N, C-alpha and C positions, 0 to 999 in steps of 0.2 A: 436426888429425890425427884419424884414425878412433878412436884410443885415447882422446883427450880427449872426443870425442862419446860414446863408450861409458861413460866415467866419469860424465859429466854425466847421461846417461840413467839409469845405475844409482843415482846419488844421488837423482834425481827419483823413481824408483819405490820406493826403499827408504824414502823419506820423510824424508831428512836435511834438516833446516832449519837454515840458518845464521842466527845472531843477532848483533846488535850489543848491547853492554852499556855503560852509563854508571854511574859511581858518584859520589855526592856525600855529604859528611859535615858534620855540625855537632855541637855539644855544648851541654850545659846543666848547671849546678850546682844541685842540688836535694836536699832532705831527704825521707826517707820512713821508714816503719816497717812491719813486718809483724805485723798483729794475729793472735793465736792461734798464734804461732810460738815454740817453745821454743829460745831462743838469743839471741845478741847482737842480731840484726836485729829483735827485738821492740821495741827502743828506737829513738827517733828518731836517725837518723844520715844523713850526706850522702854523695853521690857526684858525681863528674864523669861524667855519663852521655854516652856518645859514640854517636851515631846515624849509621850508614852505610846509605845507600839506594842500591840498584842497580835501574836500569830496563832494559828490553829492547825490542828492535824488530828487524824483519826488513829494513826499508828506510830509506834516508836521505831527507831532505827534498830536494825539487826547487825549493822556493821560493828566490827571490833571497837574502833575508836569511840563511836557515838552510840554504842549499844545501850538501850534503855532511855535514850533521849529523843525528843521530838526533832530538834536540831541542836547543834553545838551553840550554847549561849554566846560564846565569844564571837561567832559569825554575825549573830543578830546585833549584839552590842556594838560591834565595829561599824556595821551598816548604819545604825541609828546615829552613832557618834559622828561618822563621816558626813551624814546629811546635815546634822546640826553645825558641825565645824565650818561647813561651806558658808553659812550665814553669820557666824560668830563675829561680833564687833564690826558690823557693817551697817550701812544705811540701806534699807530695803525699800525700793520704790516701784510703783506700777509703771509699766510702759506708757509713755505719753503724759505722765503726771508732772514731769519737770521739764523746763525749757532746756534746749540743747546747750545754751550758754551757761545755765546753772550747772549742768552736768560737767561741762568743760572746766569751769572754775573749781568745782569740787575735786575733779580728777587732777588738776594742776596742784592742788593742795595735798595730793596723795591720800584722799579719803577713800575708804573701802566701800564701794557701791555694789549693790546687787539689784539688778533690774529683773522684775518678775512680770509675767504676762497676765497677772490677776491683781485685784485689789488686795493688799497685804493684810488680810483679816485672819483671825484664828481659824475661822471656818474654812477659808480657802487653803490655809497652810495644812490643815488636817487632811484635806483631799490630796494636796500636793505630795505630802510625805507618804500617804497611803499608796498612791499610784506609783510613786518613785520606787518604793520598796517592793511593791508587787512586780514591777518591771524587772527588778533584780532577782526575782524568783522566790521571794518570800510569800508564804500563804498568809497574807495579812488579813486579820479579822476586823481590827479596829485601830484607829489612831486618835489619841486625845492630844490636843494642843492647849496648854494653859498659857494664857496671856498674862494672868496674874495668879497668885495662889488660890484665889476664889472663883475665877472665871475660866471656863474650859469649853472648847468646841470639839466635837467628835465627828469622825467620818467612819462608817463601818459597812461591811458587806453582810 
């Protein structure tokens, strides 16, 4: 009908863009501490970090295998899981926050250590996972990182 055409044209000219969104999540258990923080979090402590990744896209695939999909969920799921598995059951510490002698002793004890170039906060992790998955070619819209079931930091485009 003419009404439908008018609505279609209006949305076209107003610049309304419709998007598809997909979410996938994974988690990892890891310890961290916050150097130069006055409070409990200055001590080594652990979390179950929950990472929720949301990607976006305007069009669905036409290819036979993935027809009608934004992307294959299994590709996103694997990328998110791999990113989380990298940190699982490790001590995550900021560059320069531990003495070299401390690192050496922990390595001699075969502790799994992950040095990161940022303070290991949920906020920084949300950006880290966002940019890492973007660099792998995913059209990331948002990443939520839950440090606890009730506390979440997000980074989005």
